[in-house]
N, C-alpha and C positions, 0 to 999 in steps of 0.2 A: 503493500500499500505507500503509494507517494503522500509522504508526510504533509506536502502542503496542499493536497486535495482532498484529505481525509477528517472527517470531523466524529469523533467517538461518543456516543451518547449512551448513558445509564439511564434507563427508565426506572425512577423509584427504587435505588439500589439498597435502600436502607441502611448505610453504614453509619449513620448519626443517631439511630434509634437506641443506643445504648448497648448492642450485644457486641462485645469485644471480638468474638470469633469472626464476625461478618465484617468489624471494621479495619482488622488485622488483615484479612483476605483481600480486602479493597485497596488499603493502604499500599501495599506491595505492587498492585497494579498501576495504581495512580502514580506511583514514584516512577515505576518504570515507563509508562507512558508520557509523562511530563520530560523525562530525562531524554527521549527520543525526538521531544518536541512536537508531539500529538496536540491536538486542540479538544478540550473535554467540554462535555455539557452533562449536567445532571438535572432531573427532575424529582421533585420530592412528592408524597402522598399527604403532606400535613405541614403546615407553616409554624406550628407549635412545638412539635417534637422533632421531626426529621429536618426540617430547614433550620431550626436552632441548634442540633447538634451538628449537622452538617457544617453551618458555618462556624462553630466551636472548633470543629477538627480543622477545618481549613486553617483558622487563624493560628491553631497551636502547631500543625504539623508543617504548614506550606506558606506561611506569612512570608512574603518578599521573595519565595521561590517561584511562584507562578503570576503571570501577568492575568489580570481579570477581562475577559473578553466580553461578558455579558453580566451585569451584576444581577442580583436575586430581583426576579421580576414574576409578577402574576401570569399566568398563563392563561391567556384568552381561550385556548383551544384544549383545554382540561377536559376530564372524564365528564360524561354527561350525567353519571349517577355518583352518588357517595354514599359512605356508611356511616351512620350516627347512632351512637350510642344511647340507648334509652336511659341512661344514668344520669345524674344531674336534675338541673331544672326543667322537667318535662322534656329532656333530649336536647335543651339549649346550653347547657354547661357539660353535656357529656361529649365523650370522646367523637371526633369525627374524622374521616379520610376520604381523599379524593385524588384517584390516580393523574398524576402529572399538573399538580394544582400550581407549583411554583415551578421555575429553572434557573440556572445560572450557569457560567461558563468560566473556563481559563486556557 
């Protein structure tokens, strides 16, 4: 794959969700792809856990090591359906997810 013509996309990879095994498996690949000069884009299933977790990981592990191509952005083409946990205040304060709700790129 020619690096200059390739965009690698991780759809809802979940590496910011708090599962260490998943984070470590992605971290090795991210370091490798960044080292080779590939452009990476990731989407998230939530802005409260996935996006916050991934943002913290990028800041901690990759700060100043990768050029931001696309800052965190709401995705107008996110999934049409979403999951809402019935917990909380009638579902309004429960957990929710929606595939590809946000995206960012390096």
